[in-house]
C-alpha positions in Angstrom: 1.6 80.0 -35.4 -0.9 82.5 -36.7 0.0 86.0 -35.7 -2.7 87.0 -33.2 -1.9 90.8 -33.4 -1.9 90.7 -37.2 -5.4 89.1 -37.2 -6.7 91.8 -34.9 -5.1 94.6 -37.1 -6.8 93.1 -40.2 -10.2 93.0 -38.5 -10.1 96.6 -37.4 -10.4 98.0 -40.9 -9.8 101.7 -41.2 -11.5 102.9 -38.1 -8.4 103.0 -35.8 -9.3 99.8 -34.0 -12.8 100.9 -32.9 -15.6 98.4 -33.5 -19.2 99.0 -32.7 -19.4 99.9 -29.0 -15.6 99.2 -28.8 -12.7 101.2 -27.5 -9.7 102.6 -29.3 -6.2 101.6 -28.3 -5.2 103.4 -25.2 -8.7 104.9 -24.9 -11.3 104.8 -22.1 -13.5 101.9 -21.2 -17.2 102.2 -20.5 -16.6 103.3 -16.9 -14.4 106.2 -18.2 -11.1 104.8 -17.0 -8.2 105.2 -19.3 -6.7 101.8 -20.3 -3.1 100.9 -20.7 -2.1 100.4 -24.4 -1.9 96.7 -25.4 1.6 95.3 -25.2 3.2 94.1 -28.5 4.5 90.5 -28.4 7.3 91.4 -30.7 8.5 94.3 -28.6 8.5 92.1 -25.4 10.4 89.4 -27.2 12.9 91.9 -28.6 13.4 93.5 -25.2 14.2 90.1 -23.6 16.6 89.1 -26.4 18.4 92.5 -26.0 18.7 92.1 -22.2 19.9 88.6 -22.5 22.7 89.9 -24.8 23.6 93.1 -23.0 22.8 92.4 -19.3 23.4 88.6 -19.0 19.7 88.2 -18.2 18.0 84.8 -18.2 15.0 84.5 -20.5 13.2 82.0 -18.2 13.3 84.6 -15.4 12.8 87.8 -17.4 10.1 86.8 -19.9 7.5 85.6 -17.3 7.9 88.8 -15.3 7.4 90.9 -18.5 4.3 88.9 -19.4 2.8 89.3 -16.0 3.6 93.0 -15.8 2.0 93.7 -19.2 -0.9 91.3 -18.5 -0.2 89.5 -21.8 -1.9 86.1 -22.0 -3.5 83.7 -24.5 -2.3 83.7 -28.1 -0.2 86.9 -27.7 1.7 85.3 -24.8 2.2 82.1 -26.7 3.5 84.0 -29.7 5.9 86.1 -27.5 7.2 83.0 -25.8 7.8 81.1 -29.1 9.6 84.2 -30.6 11.8 84.6 -27.6 12.9 81.0 -27.0 12.8 80.0 -30.6 15.1 82.8 -31.6 17.5 82.0 -28.7 17.6 78.3 -29.6 18.4 78.9 -33.3 20.6 81.9 -32.9 23.7 80.4 -34.6 21.6 79.5 -37.7 20.0 82.9 -37.9 23.4 84.7 -37.4 24.8 82.7 -40.3 21.9 83.7 -42.5 22.2 87.4 -41.4 25.9 87.4 -42.2 25.3 85.9 -45.6 22.8 88.5 -46.7 24.3 91.6 -45.0 27.9 90.9 -45.9 28.7 92.0 -42.3 29.9 89.9 -39.3 27.2 89.8 -36.6 29.7 91.1 -34.0 29.8 94.4 -36.0 26.0 94.9 -35.8 24.6 96.7 -32.7 22.8 94.4 -30.3 19.5 96.1 -30.6 19.6 95.9 -34.4 21.0 92.3 -34.5 18.3 91.0 -32.1 15.6 92.6 -34.2 17.0 90.8 -37.3 17.2 87.5 -35.4 13.6 88.0 -34.2 12.5 88.7 -37.8 14.4 85.7 -39.2 12.7 83.4 -36.7 9.3 84.6 -37.8 10.1 84.2 -41.5 11.9 80.8 -41.3 10.3 79.0 -38.4 6.8 80.5 -37.7 3.6 80.6 -39.6 3.8 84.4 -40.0 3.3 86.0 -43.4 6.6 87.4 -44.8 5.3 90.9 -45.2 4.0 91.0 -41.6 7.2 89.6 -40.2 9.3 92.2 -42.0 7.1 95.3 -41.5 6.3 94.5 -37.9 9.9 93.8 -37.0 11.1 97.0 -38.7 8.4 98.7 -36.6 9.9 97.3 -33.4 13.3 98.8 -34.1 12.0 102.1 -35.5 9.6 102.8 -32.6 11.5 101.3 -29.6 15.3 101.6 -30.2 17.4 104.6 -29.3 16.5 107.4 -31.8 20.0 107.5 -33.3 20.0 103.7 -33.9 16.4 103.7 -35.1 16.9 106.4 -37.7 19.8 104.6 -39.5 18.8 101.0 -38.7 15.2 100.6 -40.0 16.3 100.5 -43.6 19.1 98.0 -42.9 16.8 95.7 -41.0 14.2 95.9 -43.7 16.7 95.1 -46.5 18.2 92.1 -44.6 14.8 90.6 -43.7 13.6 91.0 -47.3 16.6 89.1 -48.5 16.0 86.4 -45.9 12.4 85.9 -47.3 13.8 85.0 -50.7 14.6 81.4 -49.5 13.0 78.8 -47.3 14.6 77.4 -44.1 15.6 74.3 -46.0 17.2 76.2 -48.8 19.2 78.4 -46.4 20.4 75.3 -44.5 21.5 73.6 -47.7 23.4 76.7 -48.8 25.1 77.4 -45.5 26.1 73.8 -44.9 27.6 73.1 -48.3 31.2 71.9 -47.9 31.2 71.8 -44.1 32.5 69.0 -41.8 29.9 67.0 -39.8 30.5 69.1 -36.7 30.5 72.4 -38.5 27.2 71.3 -40.1 25.8 70.5 -36.6 26.8 74.0 -35.4 24.5 75.5 -38.0 21.6 72.9 -38.1 21.3 72.6 -34.3 22.7 75.9 -33.2 25.3 74.7 -30.7 28.9 76.0 -30.3 31.6 73.6 -31.5 33.0 73.0 -28.0 29.6 71.9 -26.6 29.1 69.5 -29.5 32.5 67.9 -28.8 31.8 67.8 -25.0 28.4 66.1 -25.4 29.8 63.5 -27.8 32.4 62.7 -25.2 29.8 62.5 -22.5 27.6 60.1 -24.5 30.5 57.7 -25.1 31.8 57.9 -21.5 28.4 57.0 -20.2 27.9 54.0 -22.4 25.8 55.6 -25.1 26.4 55.6 -28.8 28.0 58.7 -30.4 25.5 58.5 -33.2 22.9 59.7 -30.7 24.5 63.2 -30.7 22.2 64.7 -33.2 19.1 63.5 -31.3 20.5 65.0 -28.1 21.3 68.3 -29.7 17.8 68.4 -31.3 16.2 67.6 -27.9 17.8 70.8 -26.6 15.8 72.7 -29.2 12.5 71.1 -28.2 10.5 73.0 -25.6 10.6 71.2 -22.2 7.4 69.9 -20.7 6.1 71.8 -17.6 6.4 69.3 -14.7 5.2 69.7 -11.1 6.5 67.9 -8.1 3.5 67.3 -5.8 4.8 67.1 -2.2 1.7 66.5 -0.1 0.6 63.1 -1.5 -2.2 64.5 -3.7 -0.4 63.7 -7.0 -3.3 61.7 -8.5 -5.8 64.5 -7.8 -3.5 67.1 -9.3 -2.9 64.9 -12.3 -6.6 64.3 -12.8 -7.3 68.0 -12.8 -4.3 69.5 -14.5 -2.4 66.9 -16.5 -1.0 63.4 -16.2 1.4 61.5 -14.0 5.0 61.7 -15.0 6.6 58.6 -16.5 9.4 58.2 -14.0 9.0 60.3 -10.8 6.4 59.0 -8.4 5.6 62.6 -7.2 5.5 64.2 -10.7 2.7 65.6 -12.8 3.1 66.8 -16.4 1.0 69.8 -16.8 -1.0 69.5 -20.1 -3.0 72.7 -19.8 -3.3 75.9 -17.8 -0.8 78.1 -15.9 1.1 76.4 -13.0 0.4 79.5 -10.9 -3.3 78.7 -11.0 -2.8 75.2 -9.5 -4.0 75.3 -5.9 -1.3 73.1 -4.6 1.4 75.4 -6.2 -0.2 78.5 -4.8 -0.1 76.9 -1.3 3.5 75.8 -1.6 2.6 72.1 -1.6 3.7 71.6 -5.2 6.1 73.5 -7.5 7.4 73.5 -11.0 10.3 71.2 -11.1 11.9 69.1 -13.9 11.4 65.4 -13.5 15.1 64.8 -13.4 15.6 67.1 -10.5 12.8 65.3 -8.6 14.5 61.9 -9.3 17.9 62.8 -7.9 16.5 64.2 -4.7 14.2 61.2 -4.3 17.1 58.9 -4.9 18.9 60.3 -1.8 15.7 59.6 0.2 15.4 56.1 -1.3 19.1 55.0 -0.8 19.9 52.7 2.1 21.6 54.5 5.0 22.4 53.8 8.6 20.5 56.5 10.5 18.7 57.3 13.8 15.3 58.9 13.8 16.7 62.2 15.0 19.5 62.5 12.5 19.3 65.7 10.4 19.6 65.9 6.6 21.6 68.5 4.7 21.2 70.3 1.3 24.6 71.9 0.9 23.8 74.0 -2.2 20.2 74.5 -1.6 19.1 77.5 -3.7 16.5 78.1 -5.0 15.0 75.3 -2.9 13.3 72.9 -5.2 15.2 69.8 -4.1 15.2 71.0 -0.5 11.4 70.9 -0.7 11.4 67.3 -1.9 13.8 66.3 1.0 11.6 68.2 3.5 8.5 66.5 2.3 10.0 63.0 2.9 12.1 63.7 6.0 9.2 63.3 8.4 10.2 65.0 11.7 13.9 65.2 10.7 15.4 68.7 10.4 16.7 69.6 6.9 19.5 72.2 6.9 19.4 74.1 3.6 22.6 76.0 3.0 23.5 78.5 0.2 26.3 81.0 -0.2 23.9 83.5 -1.9 21.7 85.7 0.3 19.2 86.0 -2.5 19.0 82.3 -3.2 18.7 81.6 0.6 15.6 83.8 0.5 14.3 81.8 -2.4 14.8 78.6 -0.3 12.7 80.1 2.5 9.9 80.9 0.1 10.1 77.5 -1.6 9.9 75.6 1.7 7.3 77.8 3.3 4.9 74.9 3.5 7.3 72.9 5.7 8.3 73.5 9.3 11.4 71.3 9.4 13.7 73.4 7.1 16.4 75.6 8.5 17.8 77.9 5.8 21.3 79.1 6.3 23.2 81.8 4.3 26.7 80.5 4.3 29.3 79.0 2.0 28.6 75.3 2.0 32.2 74.4 2.4 32.5 76.4 5.6 29.2 75.1 7.0 30.1 71.5 6.3 33.5 71.8 7.9 32.0 73.3 11.0 29.5 70.4 11.3 31.6 67.2 10.9 29.9 63.8 11.0 26.5 65.3 11.7 24.2 64.2 8.8 23.0 60.9 7.4 21.7 62.2 4.1 23.5 65.0 2.3 22.6 66.5 -1.1 25.4 68.2 -3.0 23.8 69.8 -6.1 27.0 71.7 -7.1 27.3 74.9 -9.2 27.9 73.7 -12.7 27.9 74.8 -16.4 24.2 74.0 -16.8 24.8 72.1 -20.1 22.1 69.7 -19.1 19.4 72.4 -19.0 19.8 73.9 -22.5 16.2 73.2 -23.2 15.2 75.6 -20.5 18.1 78.1 -20.7 19.0 78.2 -24.4 21.1 81.3 -23.9 23.5 79.4 -21.7 25.0 77.7 -24.8 26.1 81.1 -26.1 27.2 82.4 -22.7 29.3 79.5 -21.3 32.9 79.1 -22.4 35.3 76.0 -22.1 37.2 77.9 -19.4 34.2 77.8 -17.2 34.4 74.1 -16.8 37.9 74.2 -15.3 37.0 77.1 -13.0 34.1 75.1 -11.6 36.0 71.9 -11.1 37.8 73.1 -7.9 34.6 74.3 -6.3 32.8 71.1 -7.2 35.5 68.9 -5.6 35.7 71.1 -2.5 32.0 70.9 -1.9 31.9 67.1 -2.4 34.9 66.6 -0.1 33.4 68.8 2.7 30.0 67.1 2.3 31.7 63.8 3.0 33.2 65.3 6.1 29.8 66.4 7.3 28.3 62.9 6.8 28.1 60.3 9.5 29.5 56.8 9.0 26.9 54.8 7.1 25.3 57.9 5.7 24.8 58.7 2.0 25.9 61.6 -0.1 24.2 62.4 -3.4 26.5 64.3 -5.8 24.4 65.9 -8.6 24.9 68.3 -11.5 22.7 69.6 -14.2 25.5 68.9 -16.7 26.7 65.8 -18.5 30.2 67.2 -19.1 32.6 64.5 -17.9 34.9 67.0 -16.2 31.9 67.9 -13.9 30.6 64.4 -13.4 32.7 61.3 -13.8 36.1 62.9 -13.3 35.0 64.6 -10.1 33.6 61.4 -8.6 36.6 59.4 -9.6 39.0 61.9 -8.0 37.1 62.1 -4.8 36.6 58.3 -4.4 40.4 57.8 -4.6 41.0 60.1 -1.6 37.9 59.9 0.6 36.3 57.1 2.8 33.3 56.4 0.5 31.9 53.7 -1.6 30.1 54.3 -4.9 26.5 52.8 -4.6 24.4 51.3 -7.4 22.5 54.5 -8.4 20.6 52.8 -11.3 19.3 50.1 -8.9 18.1 52.8 -6.5 16.2 54.6 -9.3 14.8 51.3 -10.4 13.3 50.7 -7.0 12.0 54.3 -6.9 10.4 54.3 -10.3 9.4 50.6 -10.9 11.5 50.7 -14.1 14.3 48.2 -15.0 17.7 49.4 -13.8 18.8 49.3 -17.5 16.6 52.4 -18.0 19.2 54.4 -16.1 22.3 52.5 -17.1 25.4 54.7 -17.3 29.1 54.5 -16.3 30.8 52.4 -13.6 33.1 54.2 -11.2 35.1 52.2 -8.7 32.8 49.2 -9.0 29.7 51.3 -8.4 27.3 52.7 -11.0 26.3 56.3 -11.5 23.4 57.7 -13.5 23.3 60.2 -16.4 19.9 61.3 -17.5 19.4 62.5 -21.0 16.7 64.8 -22.6 16.5 62.6 -25.7 16.2 59.3 -23.7 14.4 60.2 -20.5 12.7 63.5 -21.5 14.4 65.1 -18.5 17.1 67.7 -18.1 20.6 66.2 -18.3 21.0 65.5 -14.6 24.0 63.4 -13.3 23.7 61.4 -10.0 26.3 59.6 -8.0 25.4 58.1 -4.6 28.3 57.7 -2.2 28.1 55.8 1.1 30.4 57.0 3.9 32.6 54.1 5.2 
């Protein structure tokens, strides 16, 4: 990508950025009002990377807020977005390069300095930015924006490291770093995934009937920016698609946005459409589509509702039925209220889903249990999760996932349907949970691929996954279905 800010700097010549009739940076406009200095894309990207590291922030939440606050748009916003997400996705590779040229482990480099180096490495090795601009501008980020004590001693270090990085191409660095490594160690570098995630995803592929040789494709899919998809909830999908993009391949309510900002879509502004991955749309719609024994007045339940995307899909298809949307987090409950503001049949409840379900036995005919999980299926959207999650997290989540599914079954009427979903393909969060629960609870595993086939008009083989207790579940894959890695099991209450 051409560096937009560098182009502007070159065009300004020696007159301090003032063209004929123009304005200097931070000067006054023609009405005499002082303008805010233009934000620097590199500085914004560096701030996000730093906060992700130090404050456990999520880039997909922090970056849009910063872009909006600084009014950054167009080429600068695109550049900032690529620098942020691209650096996060390839962090393991860049760290290996930095360690090689600095002779220092990255965990001994201060976060502010390290993230400037990562940012510079991405510009040099993955973007169409001139080496001299990538180096000098990134050194400027650390020298002008970091703590004074850090900046004074770090600028030279950053400059030296980045200049060493420019001596070789991306391909040359990969060849040097991967020499003599095992296959998995090589994948750690080339696809920037921790070893434990690589092993877990290989296991998940095989357990769900896929070929282990697909692993590289899956890992590379995690490093490909996800499409922006909308779920259109008011029946105007064709009109939205005609104006803003194209219909999604699988979801009957989805639109892939091909241009423009989602916030500028009228249906989104009105709450009648929302940004939502196609996989998330499908698992919610599958619960609606599945055959169940129900009366017209029977309510539905979303047991882990925040932030409300799947609740909105349920509400749009529930007709006059009440949809109870429960979440243990007060903040996420407020997000549910905002997400479902266009519907009058949603009741948002701030309560632990397990307690709520136990207090309402045999009440609901359709129950969605989108449990808290590791998020390993959404690494395209949250690349920092691969560096933040640990193997121990999987075990810690397992008990909560089983408790939520068990109590969801208690809250379901006989003949009702429970959809157990996760945004993770890890077998300990998917197949193992369902297998354990089915052995102990009065439920039957339904044919989820067939339900999705009816919903999408595609052959059931499109969604073929594992068999559990004579029923079939679905595991969606980024490299196969172009969705997040959503898991779906449909259980019918006996």
